[in-house]
N, C-alpha and C positions, 0 to 999 in steps of 0.2 A: 529619457534613457534610450540610447540607440540600440539597434538590433544586436550588434556585436556584444554589447555589455550584458543584455538579458540572456543571450545564449550561454555566455560563460558563467553568468550568475546561476543558471539552472543546473550547471554541471560541476560547480566548484565544490571544494571540500571545506571543512570547518575553519581551518586556518591556512594561510598561504605557506607553501613550501613542500609539505609532505605529499606522497603520491595520492592520487585520487582514490578515495575509499569507495567500496562497493555501494552503488545506489540501492536503496531498499526495493525489494521485489514485492510491492504491495498487492495483496489479494483482497478484493472487496467481498466481504461476507455479509449476508443478510442479518440485520441487527437483532431481530427477535431471537433467532437461534443463538446468537452470540451472548445474549443477556440473560436468558432464562435457565441456563444450566442444563441444556438438552443432552450434552455429552458428559458422561460421568468418568472421572479419571480412574482407569483400571487397566491392568494388563491382561485380564481374563474376563470372559463373559459373565455378567451378573444376572443369573437366571432365577435366583431365589426371591428377588425383590418384585413384588407385585406392581408397585408404582412408586414414583418419586414426586413429592410435592414441594414446590418452592414458593414462598410468599414474598411479596414486595410491598413497599409503601410508596405512594405517589400522591402528589398534590393535585387535586381537582377542584377548580373554583376556590382556591385558597384553603380547602379542607384536606386533611391527611387521610387517605383511604388505603385500605389493604386489598391487594389483588393477589391472585395465585395462579400458578401454572402446574398442572399435573402431567408428568410424563408416564404414559402407560405403555410398557414394553410388550412386544409380541411374546406369547407364551414359550415359543421354541427358542428365541434368540436372546431374550433379556434386554436390559437397558443398553442404549448406544454408549460405547466406550471410547477411549482415546484413539484407538486404531481407526474407528469410524470417523472421528473428527479429522484425523490426518487425511483420509480419502475425501472427505467433504470439502476440505480446504483446497485440495488438488483439483477437485471438480470445479471450484469457483474460478480457477484460472481458465479452464476450458470455456466456462460460461461467459467470462469476461471477453475472451477472444470472439465468441459468437456475437456478443452485444456490440463490440467495436466494429465488426465486419458488417453486420446486418442492421445495426441501429437499435435493435431490441431483441429480447430473448423470447422465443416461441417454442411450444411443445411440438414434438418431443426433442429432447437434447440427446444427440448421439455421440458416442465416444467409444474407443476401444480400451480394453483392460490394459493392453501394453502401453497406451498413451498415459493412462492414469499412473501405472507403476513407474514409468519413466519420470514423471513429475515428482514422484515420491522418492526417487533414487533407489528403487528396489529392482531386484533381478527380474528380467522379463522372460527368463527361461525356466522359472520355477513354477511347477504346477500348484504348489501350496499357495503362492501369491495370487494366482488367478482364482483359486478357490475362495480366498479371503475377499476378493473383490465381489464375487458372486454372493457371498454371505452378507457383505455390506449392503448390497442392493436390497436383499431381503429385509435386513434390519431397518433400513431407512423407510421402506414401504410399509412395514408392519407397525412401527411405533406411532402411537397416537399422542397428540398434545391437546389436553383439555384446558382451554383458556378461560379464566374468569377475569377478563379485562386486562390481560397481559399482552396478547398479540395485537400489534398495531398495523393497520392497513394504511400505507402512505398515500395511495391514490384517493381513498375515501376520507382520509384524515380522521380516523376514529379507532378507538380500542374495541376489540370484539370479545364477546362471550360465545364460544363455539368449540367444536371439536375439529382438529386438523391433522393432516399428515404432511410430511415434508415432500415425499414422493407419492403422488396419487397412484402411479403405476410404474413398475420397473420390469423390463424384459432383458434378460441376459443374452449374450451371444450364444447362438445355437438353439435358443428357445423359439417357439412359434410367435411371430410378431403379429400376424394376422392370418386368416385362413389361406393356406397354400404358400405362405412366405415365412422363411426362417431368418431370424435376425443375424446379420453378419457382424454386428457390433452390439454394444449395450445401448438400450434406449430407456430414457426416463421421462416421465411426465411430472414436471414440478407442479405442486399444488397452486391453486389460484392466488393465495396470499403471497407465496414465494415469487411468482411471476410479477405480481403487481408491485411488490416492494423492490425487486431487482430493477424493473424498468422505470421505477420512480426514484431510483438512486438512494433508497433507504438502506445504505450499506456502511460497513465499517472496514477501514483499511487494516490489514494484518500483514506484517513482514513475513512472507512465507519461508524464505530461506533461513531467517533467524529462528523462526518457529521450528523448523526441521532440525536445527542443531540441539534443541532441548531434549533431554533424556527422561526427566522426571514427569510422570503422568499428571500430577497436580499442577506442576509448573505449566504444562501445555494447556491444561484446562483453564488456567487463570489468564493466559495471554489475551484472548478476546475480551474477557471481563475487565482486565486492566485498561484496555483501550477505552472502554466506556468510563470507568471510574476515574482514571487519571485525567482524562480530558475534562470531565465535569469539575474536577478540583484543581485545574491548571493554575489558577491564581493563588490558591492557598499553598500549593506545593506538596500536599499530602492528602491521602484519602483514608477515612476510617471505616471499617466494616466490623460489625459485631461478630464475635467468634462463633456464636451459635448459628447465625445466619450464613456465615461462610461454610460451616460444616453441612448445613442443609443443602446449599447449592452444590457442594462437592460430593455430597452423599458419603461423608466420612464420620467416624465416631467422635464424640465430644469428650473432652477430659476436663477435670476441675483444677488439678494442680498446675500452676503456671509453668513449672519446669517441664511437665509432661506435654503441655501445649507447645512450648518452644521446641521440644524434641520432635514433636509430630510435624511441625511446619518448617523447620529449618532446612531439611534437604531440598524442598521445592522452592521456598522463598530465597534460600541461599543461592540456588542456581539462577534464579531471576536476577539477583543482585550481580552475580558473576557475568551475566550477559547484558547488563546495563538497563534492563527493564526497570529495576528499582535501584535507588541509591542506597537504601537500607529499609529495614522494617522493624517494628517494635510492637510488643504486647503491652497493652495498657488497660487499666481499670475503666469501666464505663462510668459515666457521670453519676449514676446512682450507686455505684460501688458494688453492685450485685453480680456483675459479670465482667467479661473481658471483651476488648475490641482489638483488632489488628490494624495498625497504622502503616500504610504503604506510602513511601516517600518517592516522588518522581525521580526516575533515573536518567542518566545522560541519553539513553536511547530514545526516551519519550521526547526530549527537546530536539535531538538530532533528527528524528523522523518528522516531527512537526515542522522543523526548519526546511527539510526537503520538500514537504508538501507546500509550504509557504512560498518557496522559491519557484516551484512548478506553477503555483497560482500567479506569481509575478510574471513568469514567462507567458502564461496563457493570456495575460492582459493585452498582449500584442495581437492576439487573434480576435477577429471581429466578433464571431459567435461560435460557441462550441459546435453546434450542428454543422457549421460550414468549414470545419477544419480541413476537409479533403477537397473543398471546392477551389478551383483556380482563381487567382486574382484577376480583376477585369483586364482584358486585353492580353492575358498571358496563357499561352497554350501549355498543356501539361501532358507530354508524351509519356511521363512516368505513371500516369493515373492507373492504368490497368494493373500495374505491379506495385502500387503504392503500399499495400499491406505488407508485402514481403520486404520492401525497402525500409519501411518503418521498423520492421523486425530486425533488419540488419543494423540499423542505427542504434536502436535501444539496446541491442545485444552488446554494442560497443560503449555503452554508458551514457548515451544521449537521452535526455528526458523526452518522452513521447510527444508532448505538445510542441516542443522545439524541433523535433525531428520532422513532424508533419509540416510545420511552417517552413522549415529549411527546404524541404523537397519542393514546395510550391514556388520557391524563389530561384531554383536552379535553372541553368540553361536548358532549353528543350532537347538538345542533342548531347548533353553531358554524359560521359561514361562513368556513371556513379559507382557501379560494382567494381570496375577496374581501379578507380581511385581508392575505394575502401580496401581492396586487396593490396594495393600499393602501400597504403597506410599501415596495414597489418605487417607487411614485410619490413618497413622502416622501423616500426616500434619493436618488432621481434629482434632486430639487430642489437638493440641495447635498451631493454625495457626500463632499467633503473633511471635512465636519463629523462623519462617522460613523467613530469609531475602532473600533467592533465591530459591523459590520452584522449578523452572525449572531445576536449577543445581542439586537439590536433586534427581529429577527423573532421570537425566542423570547419576548421580553417581550410583543409584540403578541398572540401566541397565548395565552400563559399568562394574561395579564390580560384576555383576550377583548375587546380594543379594537375596537369596531365602526367601520368607515369612515363618514364623514358620509353622511347619507341621499341627498344629491345627487351622490354620487360617480359619475362617468361621464357627467354631463350638463354643458352649458355653465355652468349656474348652480352646479353642484357644483365645477367648476374654479375659479370665482371664490371660492366659499366655502373651497376648499382653501387658497387663498393666505392667508386670514385664520386658519384653524384649524391648518394643518399645523405651524406653528412650535411651538405649545403641545403638540400631540400628540407631535411629534418630541422635544422637550425632556424630557417626562415619561418616555417609554419609553427614550430613549437614556441619560438620566441613570441610570435604574435599571440598565440593561444594563451601562453603563460601571462603575458601582459594583460590581456582581457580578463583572465581568471583572477589575477591579483587586484585589478581595478574593481571588479565586481565585489570582491571580498572587502576592499577598502570602503566602498559605498555602503555595503550592508553593515559593517562594523561601525561606521560613523553614524549611520541612522539609528542603529540599536543603542549606541552610547547616548545619542541625543534624547532618545525616548526615555532611557533610564534616568538621566541627570537633569533634563530640562522640562519634562512633561509630568504633570501631576497624574498619578495612576488613575484616579477617579475621572479626571478630564479625558485621559486617553481612552478609558473604557467607554465613556460617554461618546467620544468621537467615533469609536468602533461601532457602537450601537446606531449612531446616526448614519454611518456609512452602510451598515447592513440594511437599514430601511430604504436608503437611496437605491441600493442594488436591487432590492425586491421590487421597487417601482420601475426601475429602468430596464431590468432584464426579465422578460416573461419566464425564461427557463429557471430563474432563481427559486421558484416555488418547488422545484424538484431537487434542489441542493439540500444536503444535510446541514444541520446547524454548524458543524465543524467546517464544512466546505464554505458556507456563507461567511463565517468568521475569518477564515483564511483569505478569502478574496477581499473582504473588507480591510483586513490588515495590510494586504498587498497594495491595495489602492492608497491607503494612508501613507505607507512607507514610500511609495512613488511620489505622492504629494510632498512629503517631507524632503525628498531629494531636491525639489525646486525651492523649498523654503530655507534650507540651511546652505551654508557656503561649502560647496564641494568642488574639488579640482575637476577639470575636464580630463578626458582620457589623455590628451596630448600633454597637459600640465603634469598629470600623474606620471607619465612616461619620462618626462624631463626630470622630475624630482627623483624618480627611482634611479635614473641614469646618474644623476649627481651624487646620490648616496653611494652608488657602486664605485664611483671614481674618487670619492673623498678618502 
């Protein structure tokens, strides 16, 4: 697969034709907190509850064992609630930037309240909002997790029985950071298990922007849980959870009449259906007929998000090793290196997948005027946004082809010249980008159809398992990948292998066929 094809593959939409949809803004959340019901769905502080215990069942050496986690709130603040989860997810974006820039996360993590509020889309001129951030710091530092074999340490590869905090220490802006020094920002010290798991990539992807659009507190609490449950049941297409266990995790009351249970759950699960997290849900009797279970059916968003991550994995296969993403290729100088981080931000902000953005920057001419070209692209697109089916691909084409803006760009005469030249520039770059975009989609759909119609599901899963084992042996860093990441890379490798096994048109053949269809 050539570089053009993979770049367009990583930025394409589900079907050819419509405008490029928003790429998910995935926030990586530490898995333990996502799975043990640390945050309780509520709009108000829950101060009367002394503790919240959640039990789980896990297979250990083939035996089904029961483990438990108890959330012990601070006496003043009560249990962590939905608003605390909102801020915690926003913090993960800050932590992800730190990890990307420095290679690992170290204590303390510093950030301003204004930065956190901006990520949450909240007013930065409201004293009430700043007070809520300060209270959130207190809640996260005061709450204790008592783990009876629930908290997993990814570095040590074992489940622990111990007592933990999420923040070992939190110092708000204006408080004394150390003798004689007042903190100019917020400083937090993540607990040892948080640091270990974050740096070992024991993380769960959550679409932060989609999460922010949810209004129902229970719906928000279920988002990270669904990421785990739906992935675990991806082959089946649905996941069953006992109603009593669901109520325990969410800390909500239990009802016996099925009509009352449906009335209780419909607002939150209905919102998740409306946003595509679920296709539908159903209330069913348990096998023994003594209770109820809730069946969650995988929604289009699950498959769409998984496809985005699979495409990113396919794009990443062109990069030699993840730790070397920022390293220049042999014999290639990289004058952009000091500003790589900001340039990557400029590219991802325009819809280009990060791994593709980093590799693209490594391939550009040493003296290329990247920022000018991006601004020129902004101008051209803004002239007629509806005509751009794949804006991200258009930017990639501008940079790859090193298209220089007209000499008069930015002056009154340049504006007049733009009106005459923009259309030709737009058509050339957009047509190329659209061709690559449609060709990538053709390859993906053809391979997917081949997998569905020609490969036995059991054989395909066996092939994925073999590829997973091969990757574990071949790549030392694979030990740090999550099971989902490992499966995504395995499937990406297999699909690339299949491209060579089945009869696919070349890019030129595809272009000729498309042209013939257009003139027929």
